[in-house]
N, C-alpha and C positions, 0 to 999 in steps of 0.2 A: 268690350275693349280688345280682348285677345282675339276674338273672331275678326274684328276690324283689321288688326295688324296682320293676321294670317292672310286675310284676303288681299291686303295691299301687296304682299310679297309672293303670292301664288303665281307659278309659271302658267302662261296661257296654254291651253290644250293645243297640241300640234295636229294639223290636219293630216289625213292619210297620205297625201301627196308629199308633204314636207318630210314626213317620217321616212318615206322611201328614198327621197333625195339624200337625207342624212346618212342612211345606211350605205348608200352607194359611195358617198364621199369617204366614209370610214373604211370601206373595203378597198378603195383606190389608194388611200394613204397607207393601209397595211401592206398592200402589194408593193408599193414604192419602197417602204422601209425594208421589206424582204429583199428587194432587188439591190438596194444600197448595201445591205449586209453581205450579200453574195459577192458584189463587186469589191467590197472591202477585203473579203477573204481572198479573192483572186489576186488583188493588189499585193497583199501581204505575202502570198505564196510566190508571186512573180519576183518580188524584191528580195527573196531569200537567196536567189542565184544571180550571178553576173551575166549569165547567158541571155541572149535576145531570142525571142520567139514571136512568130506572127500570130500565135494563139493567145498571147497575153494582152492585157489592156493597153491601149495606145498611150495612156498617160504614164504607165510603167516604163514603156520603151523610151519615152521622152525624158523621164527622170534619170534613167540609166545613161542616156546620151549626155545629159548635163553633167552627171557625176563623172563619166569618163573624161569629158573635156576639162573639168575642174582638176581631176587627178593628174591629167597630162600636163596641164599648166603648172601645177605644183611640182611635178617631176622636173620639168624644164627649168623652173626657177631654182630648184635645188642643184641641178647640174650647172647652171650659170654661176650660182653662188660657190660651188665647189671649184670652178675654173677661174674664179676671180683672183687676180694677183699672180697667175701663172703666165710666164712668157717663155717662148721658145725661139731660138735663133739657129740657123743652119747655113753652112756654106760649103762649096766644093771648089777647090782651087787646083788647077793643073798648070804645069810649067814645062816648057821645052827650051833647053839651052844647048849652045854649041860653043866649043872652045878648041883652039888649035893644038897640035901635037906638042909644041914647045911650051905650052902653058899647063900641061896636065902632069899629075903624079906618075901616070903610066907611060908618058912619053909618046902617046898616040892621040890622034884626033878623037874627040869625044862629042857625041850628040846624045843627050840623055833627056828622058821625060820622067816626070813624077806627078803624083797627085796627092792631095791632102784634104780630108773632110773634117769639119768641126761642127759639133752639135752642142748647144748650151741650153740649159733649162734652169729657170729661176722659179722657186716655189715659196709660198708664204711659210714662214717659220714659227708662227704663233706669237703670242704676246706675253710679256712679263711685266705686269703693271702698265706703265705708259710706254715701255720699250717694245719695239716691233722687231721680229726676227725674219730672216729670209735664208733660204737654202739654195746654194748655187752648185750646179753640176756641169762639167764640161767633158765631153767625150771626143777623142781625136783618133782618126784612122788614116792610113795612107799606104803608099807603095812607091818605091824608087828612092835611091840615095842621092840622085843628082850627079853633076859633074865632079870630078876630083882634081883640084888644083895642086900644083906644086907648092912648096912651103910659102905661106903668106901670113901676115899678122891678122888678116881678115879670116875669120874661121870658116865662112861660107859665102859664096856668091849667090846662093839660093837658100834662104832661110825657111822656105816652105817645105823643103825635103824632109820626109818623115818615114824612117824605116831603120831597122837594126840589121846588122850583118847576119845574126843568127836566125832571122826569119827566112823560111824557104822562099826562093825567088818568085814562085807562082802564088804566094799567099799575100794577102793584104795584112796589115799590122794595125792593131788598135789598142788604146789604153784609156783608162779613166784618168784624164789629165788633171782635172781639178774637182775638188769636192769640199766645200767649206760652208760654214755657218756664220752669219753676221747678225749682230744685235745692234739696232739703232736706238740710242737712248737720248730723248730730248732733254735739254737743259733749260727748264722753264723758269721765267722770272715773274710771270703773271698768272701762273697756275693753269694756263690754257695750252694743251698739247699742240693744237693746230697753229698757235702763234709762235712756237719755238723757232728761233733762228740760230741756235747753237745746238750741236749734236755731238755725241760721243759714239764712235763706231768701234765695236769689238768683233774681230774676225779671227777664226781659227779653223784649221783643216789643211788639206793639200792645196797649195796655192801657187800661181805664177806670180813671183814677186814683182814683175814689171807691170802687173795690173794696178799696183798701188804705189810704185816708186818709179822715178825717171820717166813718167809719162810725157808724151809729146803729140800734139794734134796733127803735126805734119810728117812725122817720122816715127811710127811705132807699130805699123801693121804691114807685114811683109806680103800679105795676100792682096793688098790694094795699093800700096805705095812702094817704097824702096825695098829691094830684095837683098842687097848686100848687107850682111850682118853688122857691119860697122855703122850703118845708118839706122838700124832698127832700134838699138838700145845703146847705152854708153859702152863703147868698145872695151874699156878696162873691165867692166863687170861681165860682159857677155863674151865677146871674142877673146878677151884676155883671160877669162875664166874665174874671176874673183867671186862671181855669184855662187859657184860650186853647187848648183842645183843638180838634179839627176840628169841623165843623158838627153832628156827632152825639155829641160828648163823648168821643172816643177819641184817643189819641196814642201814637206810639212812645216807649218809655222803658225805664228800668231801675230796680230797687228792691233795696236791701239791708235785710233785716229780721232783728232778733235777738228771739227769743221765749224767755222763762223761765217754765217751768211747774212749778217745784219745789214751790210751795205751792198746793194745790188751792183754788180760789175766789179766789186772789189772784195770778193770772198777770199778767205784765207784759211789755212789749216796746218796742223802739225801731225806728223805720223811717226810711229816707232814700231819697227818690226823685227822679229827674230825668226830665223829659218835654219833648219837643219842643213849641215854642210858636208860635202864629201860622202862617205859611206852612209851617214845618217840621212842624207837626202833621199836615198832609194830604199831606206828601211833595212839596210844590211849591216849597219854599224852604229856606234854610239852617237848620241845627240850632243855630246860635249863639243865645245869650240864652235858654236853656231855663227852664222852670218848675222850681224846686228846692223841695221840701217835706220837712220833717222832723217826725216825730210821736212823742210818748211816750204810751203807753196802759197802763192797768191795769184789771184786774177787781176788783170789791169786792162785799161782801155787807152788806146792811142787814137786820138781823133774819133772817139766813140766806137772804135773797132776793137774786138776782144783779143786778149792775149793771156798767156799763162807762164809763170816763172817759178822755177823750182831749184832749190839747193839742198844737197844731201851729203852725208858722210857715212862711211861704212867701215866695219871692222870684221874680218873673218878669221876666226881662231884656227881654221884648217885650210888656209890658202895653199894652192898647189903651185910650186915654182917650176920654171922651165927645166930644172934639173931633177924633177920628180920628187922633191922633198917638201913635206908639209911644213909651213911656217905661218906665223901670224901676218896677215895682210891688212892694209888699211888704205883708204883713199877718200877723195872728195870729188863731187861732181856737180854740174849745173846743166839744166835743161830749160829751154825757152822756146815758145812759139808765139808769133804775133802776126795778126792780120794788119797789113799796112795799107791796103786798098781793098775794095770789095772783091777784087779778083786775086790778090796776091797774099799768100801766107808764107812768112819766113820762119826758119827754125835754126837753132844752134845748140850744140852740146859741147861740154868740155869736161875732161876727166884728168885727175892728177893723182898718181900713185904716191902714197906717203911711206909705205912699208911693204916689203916683199920682193922676192926675186922674180921679176916679170920680164918678158921680151921687150915690151914697150911700156913706158911709164907716163906718157903724155898723149892725150887723144883730143883732137878738135874736129868736129864735123859741122858743116854749114850747108844751108840749101833753102829751097822753097818750092812751093807749088803754085802754078798759075791756072786759074779756072778758065774754061773755054768761052766765057761771055764775049771776049774780044773778037772771036771769029764765029760767033753764032752757034756754038756748041756748049751751052751752059753746064751740062752734066759731065763734060770731058775735062781732063786735067793734064797739064804738062809739068813734070817734076825734074829738078836738077839738084844734085848734092855733091859736095866736095869734102874730102876728109884727109887727115894727116895723123899718122901714128908714129911717135918718135921712139927710136931705139933707146933702151935704157943703158946706163953706163955698165951695169953688171953684165948684161947680155952682150954688149959690144966686146967686153973683155973675154967672156967665156964661150961665145958662139963657135970659135974654130975647134974647140976641143971637148965641149960638154958631151957626155955619153950617159944619158939618164937611164937607158935600157941595158947598160953594161954589156954590150955586144962587141966591145973593142973597136967600134966604128963610130966616129963623131956623128952626132944626130943631125947637125946642120952642115958642117964642113966648109963654112965660109966666114969671112969677117963681116959681121953685121955693123951697119952704121947708118947715120942719117934718119930718114923717115919714109915709111911706106905711104904713098898717096893713092887715094881712091876717087873715082868719079863715076857717077851713075846718072843716066838720063832715061826717062820713060815718058810714054804718052798713054794715058788711060782713056780708052774709047768706050763710051757707054752705049751698048746696043739697045737696051731697054732697062726697066727698073730692076731686073734680076740678073742681067748678063753684061759683063764687060771684058774687053780684050786690051792687053797692055804690052806692046813691043818695048823691049828694054835693052839698053846698052851699058856695059861696064868696062872700065879701065882700071887696072891696078899697077901702078908704077913703082919700081924698086921694091918688089914683093919681099916680105920678110926682112927688110933692111938690107937686101943684097944688091949692091950698086952694080954688079955685073950681070944681073938678070934682066931679061927683056920684059917689056910691059905686057901684062896679061890682058887679053881682050875677050870679053864674053858677050855673045849675042843671045837674046832670049825672047820668048813670047809667053805671056801668062794669060790664062782664061779663068774667070771666076764666076760662079753661080751663087747668088746669095738670096736668102729668104728671111 
């Protein structure tokens, strides 16, 4: 039985030829394994360095190329991610103005040029829970003080002028104009951040108060629209001086703002801000007696055309009177802009002084801008504005004798009365998407409330490059 089983499983004897073939196949396989092991060692050695060589295996070169492409794509992705949320804006504005000898402080004809540059950067400011932060920086530089008018209620016929007298004439002048942090907090009622239609904005830092208060879509940018300071902001705050920011219009402050966007086209908000005033605005004095301003605003539509309406009141604990004495100042103001046709936007501002010794205590400005669609130049605009600044009763009584600088010479030397009136007309010609030219004409009648003074006439040309 055992012999039978052994016979059944016995391997057949190999012929001599078969044995030779088997040995040859084993030898071939052994050589192939040795070759594969050698290539594997060469591959490992080639991959230990990032350098490419024509002596290394082709597959190693290909693997390195794929790796380089992958790393490059990852680097680009990281760069894009790092740049996400960063915005940069820049503009350069130049102005040339001419005024006659009878209209200047020096009593001679003046033709003056100036330029101003603005660069702004907005950066992501991180997150705190559902709240998102942003960082805003604004750098301003320029050269040239512009024309010097004889006494007027209008503080400047060229609000773009940016220089200080202490700067050497051959030097440009620059400052960090604004640097503030804002936290946007969603007020959610369904737990979804993306669905929030109410937000709370908290802002603190060095700020231009007019970025957040007294805004106006048709009259708030001297580099593109009206240059006369009476039309850029509420005259009582700016030309009249109640804002009491630093010499360039900026001040440290903090703002709390509530924004409701539940109804499209009828958004509304409430804002409360406090800003350092007087010496505190340029960090040389106490922060006591700040400017406090509160504003309510709403968007509205007239025949489906957008508009904005704002009402605000302010109190400045360190208001500066025309007699050079600090007192508490207060006032109320209104600002409105409304598109009435596809081509026409109208604006209006009103200011009413409630407390303080000021040269004028009522201010009304009206005007509008007409787009160039009607004459086939859609990017061009024609602007016209009118203003009236009424002499206050205090200044009417004190103007002949007030001597704030105590030099025994009256500061004004005339009897102020009535109202100073302003008119400005411009045409903004768009050369291309980055360059525009704007001829500008201004008239200031009864300047400084002086009924005996001739009308001031200013001719100007503005050029702006924007990116």
